[in-house]
BARO-628318 format. One record per residue (C-alpha): x, y, z; residue number from 1. Coordinates in nm, 2 decimals, m for minus. Example, Ala and Ser with C-alpha at 12.3 -4.5 7.8 and 13.67 -1.06 7.14 Angstrom:
REM BARO-628318
[[1.23 m0.45 0.78] 1]
[[1.37 m0.11 0.71] 2]
***
This chain:
REM BARO-628318
[[m1.85 0.28 0.24] 1]
[[m2.13 0.03 0.33] 2]
[[m2.03 m0.23 0.58] 3]
[[m2.21 m0.50 0.37] 4]
[[m2.02 m0.42 0.05] 5]
[[m1.79 m0.70 m0.04] 6]
[[m1.46 m0.69 m0.21] 7]
[[m1.40 m0.75 m0.58] 8]
[[m1.13 m1.02 m0.57] 9]
[[m1.00 m0.93 m0.91] 10]
[[m0.97 m0.56 m0.81] 11]
[[m0.79 m0.67 m0.49] 12]
[[m0.55 m0.89 m0.68] 13]
[[m0.49 m0.62 m0.93] 14]
[[m0.42 m0.35 m0.67] 15]
[[m0.19 m0.59 m0.48] 16]
[[0.00 m0.66 m0.81] 17]
[[0.03 m0.28 m0.87] 18]
[[0.17 m0.22 m0.52] 19]
[[0.42 m0.50 m0.56] 20]
[[0.54 m0.36 m0.89] 21]
[[0.57 m0.02 m0.72] 22]
[[0.82 m0.17 m0.48] 23]
[[1.04 m0.30 m0.76] 24]
[[1.04 0.02 m0.96] 25]
[[0.78 m0.05 m1.23] 26]
[[0.59 0.25 m1.39] 27]
[[0.34 0.40 m1.14] 28]
[[m0.03 0.38 m1.24] 29]
[[m0.25 0.68 m1.28] 30]
[[m0.43 0.79 m0.96] 31]
[[m0.77 0.75 m1.13] 32]
[[m0.69 0.39 m1.20] 33]
[[m0.60 0.33 m0.83] 34]
[[m0.92 0.51 m0.73] 35]
[[m1.14 0.29 m0.95] 36]
[[m0.98 m0.02 m0.81] 37]
[[m1.00 0.10 m0.44] 38]
[[m1.37 0.18 m0.49] 39]
[[m1.44 m0.19 m0.55] 40]
[[m1.25 m0.31 m0.23] 41]
[[m1.39 m0.34 0.12] 42]
[[m1.25 m0.10 0.38] 43]
[[m1.09 m0.39 0.58] 44]
[[m0.89 m0.51 0.28] 45]
[[m0.79 m0.15 0.19] 46]
[[m0.66 m0.11 0.55] 47]
[[m0.46 m0.43 0.51] 48]
[[m0.31 m0.30 0.18] 49]
[[m0.22 0.03 0.35] 50]
[[m0.03 m0.17 0.62] 51]
[[0.15 m0.38 0.37] 52]
[[0.25 m0.09 0.14] 53]
[[0.59 0.08 0.17] 54]
[[0.57 0.40 0.36] 55]
[[0.62 0.63 0.06] 56]
[[0.34 0.45 m0.13] 57]
[[0.10 0.47 0.17] 58]
[[0.01 0.84 0.12] 59]
[[m0.05 0.80 m0.25] 60]
[[m0.27 0.49 m0.20] 61]
[[m0.47 0.66 0.08] 62]
[[m0.53 0.97 m0.13] 63]
[[m0.65 0.75 m0.42] 64]
[[m0.92 0.60 m0.20] 65]
[[m1.26 0.77 m0.27] 66]
[[m1.31 1.04 m0.01] 67]
[[m1.63 0.89 0.13] 68]
[[m1.45 0.57 0.20] 69]
[[m1.13 0.72 0.36] 70]
[[m1.28 0.76 0.72] 71]
[[m1.37 0.39 0.75] 72]
[[m1.04 0.27 0.60] 73]
[[m0.85 0.49 0.84] 74]
[[m1.05 0.36 1.14] 75]
[[m0.97 0.00 1.05] 76]
[[m0.60 0.07 0.99] 77]
[[m0.33 m0.03 1.23] 78]
[[m0.24 0.25 1.48] 79]
[[0.11 0.31 1.35] 80]
[[m0.02 0.31 0.99] 81]
[[m0.29 0.55 1.08] 82]
[[m0.05 0.79 1.24] 83]
[[0.17 0.79 0.93] 84]
[[m0.13 0.85 0.71] 85]
[[m0.25 1.13 0.93] 86]
[[0.09 1.30 0.92] 87]
[[0.05 1.35 0.55] 88]
[[m0.30 1.50 0.56] 89]
[[m0.39 1.86 0.58] 90]
[[m0.58 1.99 0.89] 91]
[[m0.89 2.04 0.67] 92]
[[m0.88 1.67 0.56] 93]
[[m0.83 1.55 0.92] 94]
[[m1.14 1.75 1.03] 95]
[[m1.34 1.62 0.74] 96]
[[m1.25 1.26 0.83] 97]
[[m1.32 1.31 1.20] 98]
[[m1.67 1.45 1.12] 99]
[[m1.76 1.13 0.93] 100]
[[m1.64 0.88 1.19] 101]
[[m1.83 0.73 1.47] 102]
[[m1.73 0.91 1.80] 103]
[[m1.54 0.62 1.94] 104]
[[m1.34 0.58 1.62] 105]
[[m1.29 0.95 1.60] 106]
[[m1.15 0.95 1.95] 107]
[[m0.90 0.68 1.85] 108]
[[m0.78 0.89 1.56] 109]
[[m0.75 1.20 1.79] 110]
[[m0.53 0.99 2.02] 111]
[[m0.28 0.94 1.73] 112]
[[m0.22 1.32 1.71] 113]
[[0.01 1.54 1.91] 114]
[[m0.16 1.75 2.18] 115]
[[m0.11 2.07 1.97] 116]
[[m0.27 1.91 1.66] 117]
[[m0.55 1.77 1.87] 118]
[[m0.64 2.11 2.02] 119]
[[m0.62 2.28 1.68] 120]
[[m0.85 2.03 1.51] 121]
[[m1.10 2.03 1.80] 122]
[[m1.10 2.41 1.79] 123]
[[m1.17 2.40 1.41] 124]
[[m1.43 2.13 1.45] 125]
[[m1.60 2.33 1.73] 126]
[[m1.67 2.61 1.48] 127]
[[m1.86 2.36 1.25] 128]
[[m2.02 2.13 1.51] 129]
[[m1.98 2.24 1.87] 130]
[[m2.17 1.94 2.01] 131]
[[m1.94 1.68 1.83] 132]
[[m1.63 1.86 1.93] 133]
[[m1.73 1.87 2.30] 134]
[[m1.83 1.50 2.28] 135]
[[m1.50 1.40 2.13] 136]
[[m1.31 1.61 2.39] 137]
[[m1.50 1.43 2.67] 138]
[[m1.45 1.09 2.52] 139]
[[m1.08 1.14 2.46] 140]
[[m1.04 1.23 2.83] 141]
[[m1.11 0.87 2.92] 142]
[[m0.81 0.63 2.94] 143]
[[m0.81 0.40 2.64] 144]
[[m0.80 0.09 2.86] 145]
[[m1.13 0.17 3.03] 146]
[[m1.49 0.12 2.94] 147]
[[m1.51 0.50 2.88] 148]
[[m1.23 0.48 2.63] 149]
[[m1.40 0.19 2.45] 150]
[[m1.76 0.31 2.45] 151]
[[m1.96 0.50 2.19] 152]
[[m2.13 0.80 2.35] 153]
[[m2.41 0.80 2.09] 154]
[[m2.69 0.56 2.18] 155]
[[m3.07 0.54 2.15] 156]
[[m3.25 0.59 2.48] 157]
[[m3.61 0.66 2.58] 158]
[[m3.78 0.77 2.89] 159]
[[m3.94 0.50 3.09] 160]
[[m4.29 0.65 3.03] 161]
[[m4.25 0.66 2.65] 162]
[[m4.48 0.44 2.45] 163]
[[m4.38 0.16 2.22] 164]
[[m4.54 0.35 1.93] 165]
[[m4.32 0.66 1.99] 166]
[[m4.01 0.45 2.03] 167]
[[m4.07 0.26 1.70] 168]
[[m4.13 0.59 1.52] 169]
[[m3.80 0.73 1.63] 170]
[[m3.62 0.41 1.55] 171]
[[m3.77 0.42 1.20] 172]
[[m3.69 0.79 1.14] 173]
[[m3.35 0.81 1.29] 174]
[[m3.22 0.45 1.24] 175]
[[m2.94 0.55 1.00] 176]
[[m2.79 0.78 1.27] 177]
[[m2.70 0.49 1.51] 178]
[[m2.41 0.25 1.49] 179]
[[m2.61 m0.04 1.64] 180]
[[m2.99 m0.08 1.68] 181]
[[m3.01 m0.43 1.82] 182]
[[m3.12 m0.29 2.15] 183]
[[m3.25 0.04 2.29] 184]
[[m3.21 0.17 2.65] 185]
[[m3.46 0.31 2.89] 186]
[[m3.38 0.59 3.14] 187]
[[m3.56 0.78 3.41] 188]
[[m3.62 1.16 3.42] 189]
[[m3.26 1.21 3.55] 190]
[[m3.10 1.00 3.27] 191]
[[m3.03 0.71 3.50] 192]
[[m3.03 0.36 3.33] 193]
[[m3.36 0.19 3.42] 194]
[[m3.38 m0.09 3.16] 195]
[[m3.32 m0.22 2.81] 196]
[[m3.54 m0.35 2.54] 197]
[[m3.42 m0.58 2.25] 198]
[[m3.55 m0.46 1.91] 199]
[[m3.74 m0.78 1.84] 200]
[[m3.92 m0.75 2.18] 201]
[[m4.00 m0.39 2.09] 202]
[[m4.16 m0.50 1.76] 203]
[[m4.37 m0.77 1.94] 204]
[[m4.50 m0.53 2.21] 205]
[[m4.84 m0.36 2.18] 206]
[[m4.81 m0.01 2.05] 207]
[[m4.99 0.16 2.34] 208]
[[m4.77 m0.01 2.61] 209]
[[m4.51 0.21 2.79] 210]
[[m4.15 0.10 2.78] 211]
[[m4.14 0.05 3.16] 212]
[[m4.38 m0.24 3.11] 213]
[[m4.18 m0.42 2.84] 214]
[[m3.82 m0.35 2.93] 215]
[[m3.58 m0.58 3.10] 216]
[[m3.52 m0.43 3.45] 217]
[[m3.18 m0.42 3.61] 218]
[[m2.98 m0.47 3.29] 219]
[[m2.62 m0.56 3.30] 220]
[[m2.40 m0.25 3.28] 221]
[[m2.04 m0.14 3.35] 222]
[[m1.90 0.17 3.52] 223]
[[m1.72 0.41 3.29] 224]
[[m1.39 0.36 3.47] 225]
[[m1.40 m0.02 3.46] 226]
[[m1.12 m0.20 3.28] 227]
[[m1.20 m0.24 2.91] 228]
[[m1.10 m0.61 2.91] 229]
[[m1.33 m0.68 3.21] 230]
[[m1.61 m0.49 3.03] 231]
[[m1.56 m0.69 2.71] 232]
[[m1.56 m1.02 2.90] 233]
[[m1.88 m0.92 3.08] 234]
[[m2.05 m0.85 2.74] 235]
[[m1.94 m1.19 2.61] 236]
[[m2.04 m1.37 2.93] 237]
[[m2.39 m1.23 2.92] 238]
[[m2.41 m1.25 2.54] 239]
[[m2.50 m0.88 2.51] 240]
[[m2.51 m0.71 2.17] 241]
[[m2.47 m0.38 2.34] 242]
[[m2.33 m0.31 2.69] 243]
[[m2.45 0.01 2.86] 244]
[[m2.19 0.23 3.04] 245]
[[m2.29 0.44 3.34] 246]
[[m2.12 0.70 3.55] 247]
[[m2.09 0.73 3.93] 248]
[[m2.45 0.86 3.95] 249]
[[m2.59 0.57 3.74] 250]
[[m2.65 0.80 3.44] 251]
[[m2.62 0.63 3.10] 252]
[[m2.32 0.79 2.92] 253]
[[m2.25 0.54 2.64] 254]
[[m2.26 0.19 2.51] 255]
[[m2.01 m0.07 2.41] 256]
[[m2.10 m0.25 2.08] 257]
[[m2.00 m0.60 1.97] 258]
[[m1.72 m0.48 1.73] 259]
[[m1.56 m0.29 2.02] 260]
[[m1.58 m0.60 2.24] 261]
[[m1.41 m0.81 1.97] 262]
[[m1.14 m0.55 1.92] 263]
[[m1.07 m0.53 2.30] 264]
[[m1.05 m0.90 2.35] 265]
[[m0.83 m0.95 2.04] 266]
[[m0.59 m0.68 2.17] 267]
[[m0.58 m0.83 2.51] 268]
[[m0.52 m1.19 2.37] 269]
[[m0.23 m1.06 2.17] 270]
[[m0.08 m0.88 2.46] 271]
[[m0.12 m1.19 2.69] 272]
[[0.04 m1.41 2.42] 273]
[[0.33 m1.18 2.37] 274]
[[0.39 m1.15 2.74] 275]
[[0.40 m1.53 2.78] 276]
[[0.67 m1.54 2.51] 277]
[[0.86 m1.26 2.68] 278]
[[0.80 m0.97 2.45] 279]
[[0.58 m0.66 2.46] 280]
[[0.57 m0.58 2.09] 281]
[[0.23 m0.54 1.91] 282]
[[0.28 m0.57 1.53] 283]
[[0.57 m0.76 1.37] 284]
[[0.53 m0.58 1.04] 285]
[[0.49 m0.21 1.12] 286]
[[0.69 m0.16 1.44] 287]
[[1.04 m0.03 1.41] 288]
[[1.33 m0.27 1.47] 289]
[[1.46 m0.06 1.76] 290]
[[1.12 m0.07 1.94] 291]
[[1.10 m0.44 1.89] 292]
[[1.45 m0.49 2.03] 293]
[[1.36 m0.29 2.34] 294]
[[1.04 m0.49 2.38] 295]
[[1.22 m0.83 2.37] 296]
[[1.57 m0.78 2.51] 297]
[[1.48 m0.71 2.88] 298]
[[1.32 m1.05 2.90] 299]
[[1.63 m1.21 2.75] 300]
[[1.84 m1.04 3.01] 301]
[[1.67 m1.26 3.27] 302]
[[1.78 m1.57 3.08] 303]
[[2.14 m1.45 3.04] 304]
[[2.18 m1.36 3.41] 305]
[[2.01 m1.68 3.54] 306]
[[2.21 m1.90 3.30] 307]
[[2.53 m1.74 3.40] 308]
[[2.46 m1.83 3.76] 309]
[[2.41 m2.19 3.64] 310]
[[2.75 m2.19 3.47] 311]
[[2.91 m2.07 3.80] 312]
[[2.72 m2.34 3.98] 313]
[[2.86 m2.61 3.75] 314]
[[3.21 m2.47 3.80] 315]
[[3.17 m2.46 4.17] 316]
[[3.07 m2.83 4.19] 317]
[[3.36 m2.91 3.96] 318]
[[3.59 m2.73 4.20] 319]
[[3.44 m2.90 4.51] 320]
[[3.52 m3.24 4.36] 321]
[[3.88 m3.14 4.33] 322]
[[3.90 m3.11 3.95] 323]
[[3.99 m2.74 3.93] 324]
[[3.92 m2.40 4.06] 325]
[[3.80 m2.21 3.76] 326]
[[3.50 m2.24 3.53] 327]
[[3.73 m2.19 3.24] 328]
[[3.90 m2.52 3.32] 329]
[[3.59 m2.69 3.18] 330]
[[3.61 m2.50 2.86] 331]
[[3.29 m2.38 2.72] 332]
[[3.07 m2.66 2.85] 333]
[[2.93 m2.47 3.16] 334]
[[2.81 m2.20 2.92] 335]
[[2.62 m2.43 2.68] 336]
[[2.30 m2.41 2.90] 337]
[[2.32 m2.03 2.88] 338]
[[2.36 m2.03 2.50] 339]
[[2.09 m2.29 2.45] 340]
[[1.85 m2.11 2.69] 341]
[[1.90 m1.77 2.52] 342]
[[1.85 m1.93 2.18] 343]
[[1.54 m2.11 2.29] 344]
[[1.38 m1.80 2.43] 345]
[[1.48 m1.59 2.13] 346]
[[1.33 m1.85 1.90] 347]
[[1.01 m1.86 2.12] 348]
[[0.97 m1.49 2.10] 349]
[[1.00 m1.50 1.72] 350]
[[0.77 m1.80 1.66] 351]
[[0.50 m1.65 1.89] 352]
[[0.52 m1.32 1.70] 353]
[[0.47 m1.51 1.37] 354]
[[0.19 m1.73 1.50] 355]
[[0.00 m1.44 1.65] 356]
[[0.06 m1.25 1.32] 357]
[[m0.10 m1.53 1.13] 358]
[[m0.40 m1.53 1.36] 359]
[[m0.45 m1.15 1.34] 360]
[[m0.37 m1.12 0.97] 361]
[[m0.07 m0.90 1.02] 362]
[[0.15 m1.17 0.87] 363]
[[0.06 m1.36 0.56] 364]
[[0.19 m1.67 0.39] 365]
[[0.35 m1.46 0.12] 366]
[[0.55 m1.26 0.37] 367]
[[0.82 m1.53 0.43] 368]
[[1.10 m1.35 0.26] 369]
[[1.02 m1.01 0.42] 370]
[[0.98 m1.16 0.77] 371]
[[1.30 m1.36 0.75] 372]
[[1.49 m1.04 0.66] 373]
[[1.32 m0.84 0.95] 374]
[[1.36 m1.12 1.21] 375]
[[1.72 m1.21 1.12] 376]
[[1.81 m0.84 1.13] 377]
[[1.64 m0.81 1.47] 378]
[[1.82 m1.13 1.57] 379]
[[2.16 m0.99 1.48] 380]
[[2.08 m0.67 1.69] 381]
[[1.95 m0.88 1.98] 382]
[[2.26 m1.11 1.95] 383]
[[2.49 m0.81 1.97] 384]
[[2.32 m0.68 2.28] 385]
[[2.33 m1.03 2.44] 386]
[[2.70 m1.08 2.35] 387]
[[2.78 m0.75 2.52] 388]
[[2.60 m0.85 2.84] 389]
[[2.77 m1.19 2.82] 390]
[[3.11 m1.04 2.78] 391]
[[3.05 m0.80 3.07] 392]
[[2.96 m1.10 3.30] 393]
[[3.27 m1.29 3.19] 394]
[[3.49 m0.99 3.26] 395]
[[3.33 m0.95 3.60] 396]
[[3.38 m1.33 3.67] 397]
[[3.74 m1.32 3.57] 398]
[[3.71 m1.58 3.29] 399]
[[3.99 m1.66 3.05] 400]
[[4.05 m1.47 2.72] 401]
[[3.94 m1.76 2.50] 402]
[[3.60 m1.78 2.68] 403]
[[3.56 m1.40 2.67] 404]
[[3.60 m1.43 2.29] 405]
[[3.40 m1.75 2.23] 406]
[[3.09 m1.71 2.45] 407]
[[2.98 m1.37 2.30] 408]
[[3.03 m1.51 1.95] 409]
[[2.83 m1.81 2.03] 410]
[[2.55 m1.60 2.18] 411]
[[2.54 m1.38 1.88] 412]
[[2.53 m1.67 1.63] 413]
[[2.29 m1.88 1.83] 414]
[[2.03 m1.59 1.85] 415]
[[2.05 m1.53 1.48] 416]
[[2.00 m1.90 1.41] 417]
[[1.71 m1.91 1.66] 418]
[[1.53 m1.62 1.51] 419]
[[1.57 m1.78 1.16] 420]
[[1.42 m2.11 1.29] 421]
[[1.15 m1.92 1.48] 422]
[[1.05 m1.75 1.16] 423]
[[1.09 m2.03 0.91] 424]
[[0.93 m2.32 1.10] 425]
[[0.58 m2.15 1.16] 426]
[[0.57 m2.07 0.79] 427]
[[0.67 m2.43 0.71] 428]
[[0.40 m2.57 0.94] 429]
[[0.14 m2.35 0.79] 430]
[[0.22 m2.45 0.43] 431]
[[0.28 m2.83 0.47] 432]
[[m0.01 m3.04 0.35] 433]
[[m0.01 m3.41 0.28] 434]
[[m0.27 m3.69 0.24] 435]
[[m0.28 m3.99 0.47] 436]
[[m0.53 m4.27 0.41] 437]
[[m0.74 m4.04 0.20] 438]
[[m0.75 m3.75 0.46] 439]
[[m0.56 m3.42 0.43] 440]
[[m0.32 m3.38 0.72] 441]
[[m0.18 m3.04 0.81] 442]
[[0.03 m2.89 1.09] 443]
[[m0.11 m2.63 1.33] 444]
[[0.18 m2.38 1.38] 445]
[[0.08 m2.31 1.73] 446]
[[0.12 m2.68 1.83] 447]
[[0.39 m2.80 1.59] 448]
[[0.63 m2.51 1.59] 449]
[[0.72 m2.52 1.96] 450]
[[0.87 m2.87 1.97] 451]
[[1.05 m2.83 1.64] 452]
[[1.20 m2.49 1.73] 453]
[[1.30 m2.60 2.08] 454]
[[1.47 m2.92 1.95] 455]
[[1.65 m2.75 1.66] 456]
[[1.77 m2.46 1.87] 457]
[[1.91 m2.69 2.14] 458]
[[2.10 m2.89 1.88] 459]
[[2.21 m2.58 1.69] 460]
[[2.33 m2.39 2.00] 461]
[[2.52 m2.69 2.14] 462]
[[2.68 m2.76 1.80] 463]
[[2.78 m2.39 1.76] 464]
[[2.94 m2.38 2.11] 465]
[[3.13 m2.70 2.09] 466]
[[3.23 m2.65 1.73] 467]
[[3.37 m2.30 1.78] 468]
[[3.55 m2.41 2.10] 469]
[[3.73 m2.70 1.94] 470]
[[3.80 m2.53 1.61] 471]
[[3.95 m2.23 1.78] 472]
[[4.18 m2.41 2.02] 473]
[[3.96 m2.60 2.28] 474]
[[4.13 m2.43 2.58] 475]
[[4.39 m2.20 2.70] 476]
***
């Protein structure tokens, strides 16, 4: 599939309609029909459709994609989606796909396989192309979060004594073999990086000049073991279309291209944003609910424990002023901050996941119903875990039976309400449009969702706590 080929919007809409009908049990189309439609759609859009399709449909959709387009679609797909697709393919198909991928993309695909599958495929690939198999094995050995794991080991380099004429001839005859030809590198007799020449400078130079005279000396480079985020930031800082990667001896071993830089920075931005919200999840659509729960709940534990200490502090001050000797004598009031704080953080985790999903394209405006179902289910699971921890703390603190019943219930309900608000409000902010004095006004979910969610969750959690307390007896 050519990178510059666009998408037929009518074909994309038709294929989306077919997949939606598939979910509700309408008759399945012929594979030939799917193949024709898929052949008119860009790899990036097909990768999105794969991610949105139900798991049983994914295999059929991928196999309907023209074989020459499958490698690029797989390379652009989400990691979990890619793993699911690979599990349905024969070893022969996997080898064929790897052979057609750029080395860095092929190494990513290899990383999705089990060690046994990886060794078997590399062994089979070695029979057909020993050089490619060895290169992939070496590339896969680099940690994925390093420059070595990000780089492409295929690059165009010339000796420092080569002429401009010979360099241009090789560029002209082998240009289709390289992922990026915006820049060529210059090395010495030992393969050490000596310089770099932009392609436009190469075109302007006299044909009989040697590259050593026209190259940029001391080019910016990164070590193969350097952190991938730092390498990407260096490429952006110096505005480099290609960033050379060198080993301990200064030998040129690969290059990081612009698309790799954008991917690395996007992944790091997502991770940083999720960490700020207290969650380590990556994709709100494809990750399992259990893994999402495990990525969120440890951070909520901090909220529960800290807020419980606050409740004890309120009770202690109440006792010191001679009004009682137990937190339970105040009813549920000391625990309202804990309920509100937990609801606020749960809502923040959810809204951050939605907003980042909008930014990355993982979540679309049409996904409201599906995301509400997923988030509220996750909220119920998180609420149960939070209620269990809250009950344990109350038991250890010797609180009364009414509080041991009410506080866990309040925690559970408040978390569900918070995840509902955290899902619904970003969608609402994204969709709302109105005109004011002739200008269209819209809400940015990243700015507007926070205040709305915080305020609503505080009101809701307080109302839930006080309402349940007074309706169920108000004291012991």
